[in-house]
LUMTI-823643 format. One record per residue: x, y, z of N, C-alpha, C, O in turn; residue in three letters. Coordinates in steps of 0.05 Angstrom, whole numbers. Example, Ala and Ser with C-alpha at 12.3 -4.5 7.8 and 13.67 -1.06 7.14 Angstrom:
     n_X     n_Y     n_Z    ca_X    ca_Y    ca_Z     c_X     c_Y     c_Z     o_X     o_Y     o_Z  lumfi
     264    -114     156     246     -90     156     264     -66     156     285     -66     169    ALA
     257     -45     142     273     -21     143     258       1     157     268      23     161    SER
END
This chain:
     n_X     n_Y     n_Z    ca_X    ca_Y    ca_Z     c_X     c_Y     c_Z     o_X     o_Y     o_Z  lumfi
    -379     -89    1637    -388    -113    1625    -364    -128    1613    -348    -116    1599    MET
    -361    -153    1619    -339    -169    1610    -342    -175    1580    -363    -183    1571    GLU
    -320    -170    1565    -321    -177    1537    -320    -207    1534    -311    -221    1552    GLU
    -329    -217    1511    -327    -246    1506    -298    -255    1506    -281    -242    1495    ASP
    -293    -277    1519    -266    -288    1521    -260    -303    1495    -277    -316    1484    LEU
    -235    -302    1486    -228    -315    1461    -215    -342    1465    -214    -358    1446    ILE
    -207    -348    1490    -194    -374    1496    -215    -394    1508    -231    -386    1525    PHE
    -213    -419    1499    -229    -440    1511    -208    -462    1520    -194    -472    1503    GLU
    -208    -468    1546    -189    -488    1555    -199    -516    1547    -222    -523    1551    ARG
    -181    -531    1534    -188    -558    1525    -179    -578    1547    -193    -597    1554    ILE
    -154    -574    1557    -143    -592    1577    -122    -577    1593    -113    -555    1585    SER
    -115    -588    1616     -94    -576    1633     -78    -599    1645     -88    -619    1655    SER
     -51    -595    1645     -33    -616    1655     -13    -603    1674      -2    -582    1668    GLU
      -9    -615    1697      11    -606    1717      38    -617    1708      41    -642    1707    VAL
      57    -600    1703      84    -608    1696     102    -612    1720     118    -630    1721    LEU
     100    -593    1739     115    -595    1764      96    -587    1787      82    -567    1785    VAL
      95    -603    1808      77    -597    1831      94    -591    1855     113    -606    1862    ASP
      87    -570    1869     102    -560    1893      81    -550    1912      59    -542    1903    HIS
      85    -551    1938      65    -542    1957      54    -514    1953      31    -508    1959    PRO
      71    -496    1942      63    -468    1939      54    -461    1911      39    -441    1907    TRP
      62    -476    1891      53    -470    1864      58    -494    1846      72    -513    1853    HIS
      46    -493    1822      49    -514    1803      56    -501    1776      49    -478    1770    ARG
      71    -515    1760      76    -507    1733      58    -523    1715      58    -548    1716    TYR
      42    -510    1698      21    -523    1682      25    -517    1652      37    -498    1644    ARG
      13    -535    1637      10    -531    1608     -19    -536    1602     -30    -557    1607    ARG
     -32    -515    1591     -60    -517    1582     -61    -519    1552     -45    -505    1538    ASP
     -79    -535    1541     -85    -534    1513    -110    -517    1511    -128    -520    1526    ARG
    -110    -499    1491    -132    -481    1488    -141    -480    1458    -126    -487    1440    TYR
    -165    -471    1454    -176    -466    1427    -185    -437    1426    -198    -427    1444    ARG
    -177    -424    1404    -186    -397    1399    -213    -397    1385    -221    -418    1375    LEU
    -227    -374    1384    -253    -373    1370    -251    -382    1341    -271    -393    1330    ARG
    -228    -377    1328    -225    -384    1300    -218    -414    1296    -215    -423    1274    ASP
    -217    -429    1319    -211    -458    1317    -182    -465    1321    -176    -489    1325    GLY
    -164    -446    1320    -136    -451    1324    -131    -463    1352    -144    -454    1372    ALA
    -113    -482    1355    -106    -494    1380     -77    -488    1388     -60    -486    1370    VAL
     -72    -484    1413     -45    -478    1422     -40    -487    1451     -58    -498    1464    GLY
     -16    -482    1460      -8    -489    1488      -2    -463    1503       9    -444    1491    ASP
      -9    -463    1529      -2    -440    1546      11    -451    1571      -1    -468    1585    TYR
      36    -443    1576      51    -451    1600      49    -429    1620      53    -406    1614    TYR
      44    -436    1646      42    -416    1666      46    -428    1694      47    -452    1698    TYR
      49    -410    1713      53    -417    1741      25    -414    1754      13    -393    1754    ILE
      15    -436    1765     -11    -438    1778      -6    -433    1808       5    -451    1822    ASP
     -14    -410    1818      -9    -403    1846     -36    -397    1860     -52    -381    1849    ILE
     -41    -409    1883     -67    -404    1897     -71    -374    1904     -94    -366    1907    PRO
     -50    -359    1907     -53    -331    1913     -32    -321    1933     -15    -337    1942    GLY
     -34    -296    1940     -16    -284    1960     -32    -262    1974     -52    -252    1964    SER
     -21    -254    1997     -34    -233    2013     -13    -213    2023       8    -222    2032    CYS
     -19    -188    2020      -1    -167    2031     -16    -151    2052     -41    -149    2052    GLY
      -1    -139    2070     -12    -124    2092       2     -98    2095      26     -97    2095    ILE
     -14     -76    2099      -2     -51    2106     -10     -46    2135     -33     -39    2141    ILE
       9     -50    2154       3     -45    2182       4     -16    2187      24      -3    2180    PRO
     -17      -5    2199     -18      24    2204     -22      30    2233     -43      23    2244    LEU
      -3      42    2246      -5      49    2274     -20      75    2277     -23      90    2258    PHE
     -31      81    2301     -47     105    2306     -32     130    2300     -44     151    2293    GLU
      -5     130    2303      11     154    2299      18     159    2270      34     177    2264    ASP
       7     142    2252      13     145    2223      38     132    2214      47     136    2191    GLY
      50     115    2230      73     100    2222      65      72    2212      42      63    2218    THR
      82      59    2198      77      32    2189     102      15    2194     123      25    2202    THR
      99     -11    2189     122     -29    2192     130     -37    2164     114     -48    2149    MET
     155     -32    2158     166     -39    2132     187     -61    2136     201     -61    2156    LEU
     190     -79    2117     208    -101    2119     231     -98    2099     226     -89    2076    LEU
     255    -105    2107     278    -106    2089     283    -136    2086     293    -149    2104    ARG
     276    -147    2062     276    -176    2057     298    -183    2037     300    -170    2016    VAL
     313    -204    2043     332    -215    2024     316    -232    2004     303    -251    2011    GLU
     318    -225    1978     304    -239    1957     324    -256    1941     339    -245    1925    ARG
     323    -282    1945     342    -300    1932     343    -297    1902     365    -294    1890    TYR
     320    -298    1888     320    -297    1859     331    -271    1847     341    -271    1825    LEU
     330    -250    1862     340    -224    1853     368    -218    1863     381    -200    1853    LEU
     377    -233    1882     404    -229    1893     408    -202    1907     429    -190    1905    GLY
     387    -193    1921     388    -167    1934     367    -165    1956     350    -183    1959    ARG
     369    -144    1972     349    -138    1992     329    -118    1981     336    -100    1966    HIS
     304    -121    1988     283    -103    1980     267     -93    2004     262    -108    2023    LEU
     259     -68    2003     239     -58    2022     212     -66    2012     205     -64    1989    TRP
     195     -76    2030     169     -85    2023     151     -86    2048     160     -87    2070    GLU
     124     -87    2043     105     -92    2064     105    -122    2069     114    -138    2052    PHE
      94    -131    2092      91    -160    2096      74    -173    2074      52    -163    2069    PRO
      84    -194    2062      70    -207    2040      76    -237    2042      99    -244    2046    ILE
      56    -254    2038      61    -282    2039      43    -297    2019      22    -288    2012    GLY
      52    -321    2012      37    -338    1993      16    -353    2007      17    -359    2031    GLY
      -5    -360    1992     -27    -376    2002     -24    -405    1993     -14    -410    1971    MET
     -33    -423    2010     -35    -451    2002     -62    -456    1990     -80    -440    1994    GLY
     -66    -478    1976     -91    -485    1964    -113    -485    1985    -111    -499    2005    GLU
    -135    -470    1980    -158    -470    1998    -156    -453    2023    -175    -452    2039    GLY
    -133    -439    2027    -130    -422    2050    -147    -397    2048    -151    -387    2026    GLU
    -156    -387    2071    -171    -362    2072    -152    -338    2071    -133    -337    2087    ASP
    -156    -319    2053    -137    -296    2050    -133    -280    2076    -111    -273    2083    PRO
    -154    -275    2091    -152    -260    2116    -135    -275    2136    -118    -263    2150    ARG
    -139    -301    2138    -123    -317    2157     -94    -318    2149     -76    -317    2166    GLU
     -89    -319    2123     -61    -318    2114     -49    -291    2121     -26    -289    2129    VAL
     -64    -269    2117     -54    -242    2123     -47    -240    2153     -27    -229    2160    ALA
     -65    -250    2170     -60    -250    2199     -34    -265    2206     -18    -255    2222    GLU
     -31    -288    2194      -7    -305    2199      18    -291    2190      38    -290    2205    LYS
      18    -280    2166      41    -266    2155      49    -241    2171      73    -236    2176    GLU
      29    -226    2180      35    -202    2196      49    -210    2222      68    -197    2230    LEU
      40    -231    2235      53    -240    2259      80    -252    2254     100    -244    2267    ALA
      83    -269    2234     108    -282    2228     130    -262    2220     152    -263    2231    GLU
     123    -245    2201     143    -227    2189     147    -201    2204     170    -192    2207    GLU
     126    -189    2214     128    -163    2227     126    -164    2257     131    -144    2270    ALA
     117    -187    2268     114    -188    2297      90    -172    2307      92    -159    2328    GLY
      68    -172    2292      45    -156    2299      19    -171    2296      16    -190    2280    LEU
      -1    -164    2313     -29    -173    2310     -46    -148    2308     -38    -127    2318    GLU
     -68    -150    2294     -86    -127    2289    -114    -133    2300    -124    -156    2299    ALA
    -127    -112    2310    -155    -114    2319    -174    -109    2296    -195    -121    2295    GLU
    -166     -92    2277    -184     -85    2255    -170     -91    2228    -146     -84    2224    ARG
    -185    -103    2210    -176    -110    2184    -194     -98    2163    -219    -100    2165    TRP
    -183     -86    2142    -198     -75    2120    -186     -87    2094    -162     -85    2089    THR
    -204     -99    2078    -195    -110    2052    -192     -86    2033    -212     -71    2029    PHE
    -168     -82    2022    -163     -59    2004    -169     -66    1975    -175     -48    1959    LEU
    -165     -91    1967    -170     -99    1939    -150    -120    1931    -133    -129    1947    GLY
    -151    -128    1906    -133    -148    1895    -123    -140    1867    -135    -122    1855    SER
    -102    -153    1858     -91    -147    1832     -76    -172    1822     -71    -191    1837    PHE
     -69    -172    1797     -55    -194    1784     -26    -186    1781     -19    -170    1764    ALA
      -8    -198    1798      20    -189    1797      36    -199    1773      56    -186    1765    PRO
      29    -222    1761      44    -233    1738      26    -242    1716      27    -265    1708    TYR
       8    -225    1707     -15    -232    1690      -8    -249    1665     -26    -263    1656    LYS
      15    -247    1655      22    -263    1631      35    -290    1637      36    -307    1620    GLY
      45    -293    1662      60    -317    1669      46    -333    1691      54    -356    1696    ALA
      26    -321    1704      14    -335    1727     -15    -326    1731     -23    -305    1722    SER
     -31    -344    1743     -58    -337    1750     -61    -326    1778     -83    -324    1788    ASN
     -39    -320    1791     -39    -310    1818     -55    -284    1821     -55    -267    1804    GLU
     -70    -283    1844     -83    -258    1852     -72    -250    1879     -73    -266    1898    ARG
     -62    -226    1882     -52    -216    1907     -73    -199    1920     -83    -181    1907    CYS
     -80    -205    1945    -100    -190    1960     -85    -173    1981     -67    -183    1994    ARG
     -94    -148    1984     -81    -131    2003    -101    -122    2025    -124    -117    2019    PHE
     -90    -121    2049    -106    -113    2072     -93     -90    2087     -68     -87    2087    PHE
    -109     -73    2100    -100     -53    2119    -105     -65    2147    -127     -74    2153    LEU
     -84     -65    2163     -85     -75    2191     -82     -52    2210     -62     -37    2209    ALA
    -101     -49    2228    -100     -27    2248    -106     -38    2276    -114     -61    2279    GLU
    -101     -22    2296    -104     -31    2324     -83     -52    2330     -89     -74    2338    GLY
     -58     -44    2325     -35     -63    2325     -24     -67    2353     -23     -48    2369    LEU
     -14     -91    2358       1     -97    2383      23    -117    2375      21    -132    2356    ARG
      44    -116    2391      68    -133    2385      64    -161    2395      51    -166    2415    SER
      74    -180    2378      75    -208    2385     103    -218    2377     118    -204    2364    VAL
     109    -243    2384     135    -254    2377     136    -260    2347     119    -273    2336    ARG
     157    -250    2334     162    -255    2306     171    -284    2303     185    -295    2320    ARG
     163    -297    2281     172    -324    2276     175    -329    2246     160    -344    2234    ALA
     194    -315    2233     197    -319    2204     206    -347    2198     217    -362    2214    PRO
     200    -356    2173     208    -382    2164     238    -383    2163     251    -363    2160    GLU
     250    -407    2166     279    -410    2167     294    -398    2143     316    -388    2146    PRO
     281    -398    2120     295    -387    2096     291    -357    2093     302    -345    2075    SER
     276    -344    2111     271    -315    2109     291    -299    2125     296    -305    2148    GLU
     303    -279    2112     321    -260    2125     307    -233    2124     307    -220    2103    ARG
     295    -225    2146     279    -201    2147     288    -182    2169     291    -191    2192    ILE
     291    -157    2162     296    -136    2182     270    -119    2183     260    -111    2162    ARG
     260    -113    2206     235     -99    2210     241     -71    2219     258     -66    2237    VAL
     228     -51    2207     233     -23    2214     206      -8    2214     191      -8    2195    GLU
     201       6    2236     177      23    2238     184      51    2228     202      64    2239    ARG
     169      60    2208     175      86    2196     149     101    2190     128      88    2188    VAL
     150     128    2187     126     142    2178     116     132    2151     133     123    2135    PRO
      91     132    2147      79     121    2122      91     133    2097      97     119    2078    LEU
      95     160    2097     107     172    2073     136     164    2069     145     162    2047    GLN
     151     159    2091     178     149    2089     178     121    2077     196     114    2061    GLU
     159     105    2085     156      78    2074     152      79    2044     165      65    2029    ALA
     135      97    2035     130     100    2006     155     109    1992     161      98    1970    PHE
     169     127    2004     195     137    1991     214     114    1988     226     110    1967    ARG
     217      98    2009     236      75    2008     227      54    1987     243      44    1972    ARG
     201      49    1986     190      30    1967     196      39    1938     204      23    1922    LEU
     191      64    1933     193      75    1906     221      81    1897     228      77    1874    LEU
     238      90    1916     265      99    1908     287      78    1909     309      83    1901    GLU
     280      54    1918     301      33    1917     307      25    1888     291      30    1870    GLN
     330      14    1884     339       8    1857     320     -10    1842     315      -6    1818    GLU
     308     -29    1856     289     -48    1843     264     -48    1861     263     -65    1879    LEU
     244     -31    1856     221     -30    1873     204     -56    1872     203     -69    1852    PRO
     192     -63    1895     175     -86    1897     147     -79    1887     133     -62    1899    ASP
     139     -92    1865     114     -85    1852      90     -91    1869      70     -76    1869    GLY
      90    -113    1885      67    -119    1901      63     -98    1923      41     -90    1928    GLN
      85     -89    1935      82     -68    1956      72     -42    1944      56     -28    1956    SER
      82     -35    1920      73     -10    1907      43     -12    1899      29       8    1902    LEU
      34     -35    1890       6     -39    1884     -11     -37    1910     -32     -25    1910    CYS
       0     -48    1932     -14     -46    1958     -17     -17    1966     -38      -8    1975    GLY
       5      -1    1961       4      28    1967     -18      41    1951     -33      58    1961    TRP
     -20      35    1925     -41      47    1908     -69      39    1917     -87      56    1917    LEU
     -72      14    1926     -98       6    1936    -105      21    1962    -128      28    1967    LEU
     -85      26    1979     -89      42    2003     -97      70    1995    -116      82    2007    LEU
     -84      82    1976     -91     109    1967    -120     110    1956    -134     130    1962    GLN
    -128      90    1941    -155      89    1931    -175      88    1955    -195     102    1955    ARG
    -168      71    1975    -185      68    1998    -188      95    2013    -209     102    2023    TYR
    -166     110    2015    -166     135    2029    -177     158    2012    -179     180    2021    LEU
    -185     152    1988    -197     172    1970    -177     188    1955    -183     209    1944    GLY
    -152     178    1954    -131     192    1938    -122     217    1951    -105     232    1940    GLY
    -132     224    1975    -125     248    1989    -101     244    2007     -83     228    2002    GLY
    -102     259    2029     -80     259    2048     -78     231    2061     -99     219    2068    ARG
     -54     221    2065     -50     195    2077     -47     199    2107     -39     220    2116    SER
     -54     178    2123     -49     180    2152     -19     185    2156      -2     173    2142    PRO
     -13     202    2174      16     208    2180      26     231    2164      48     241    2170    GLY
      11     241    2143      20     264    2129      15     289    2146      -3     290    2162    ASP
      33     309    2144      28     334    2159       3     347    2149      -3     347    2125    PRO
     -12     359    2167     -37     372    2159     -32     397    2142     -51     410    2134    ALA
END
C-alpha cells in the first residue's frame, strides 16, 4: 500500500529542452503548507537488454562514456524518446549496439536509476533466440562488442573500477526472474 505523498506539485517549468531530456523546475507544496523548488532532469526513460544465447553466453559492450572519461563494460542500454514504446526501443538498441535481433523477449522489470535527480525509469528485458544483424551505432558511440559467458559478464561488470549501475540492476532483475538460483551458463 502506497503511503500518502507529502509533495503536491503547484507548477512545472522547462528550463532547458533537448530531444532526449529536459531540465525542469517544479514548485511544490508540502503537507504543512511550506512551498519550495525542485530541480530535476525529466527523462522519458531508458531500456536495457540482456541478450542470452542458447549456450549461456551473452553480449557485453565496452562503451566509451564521455562524462566519465573512461570505458565501461555494460549491457546494451539506450534512451527513450517521448512516447516511444519500451520494447521497440529495446529491439532497436539491441540491433544498433550489439548487432542482434531476438525472437523472444521477456520483461524483467524496471528501476529508478537517478531517483533524487531524475524521474527516469529504466526498463530491462531478456532477449533470447538471437541472430546476427548489421550493427549501426550512432556516430558519437564508440562500442566494442564481446560475446562472453554470462558469469564472466557479471565479473566484468562488477570488478571494473567504476561499475555501470544500470547493467548491475539489470543483472539483479535477471537473477530475480531466474529465481535467484543457478544462472544460464553456470556449470551444473
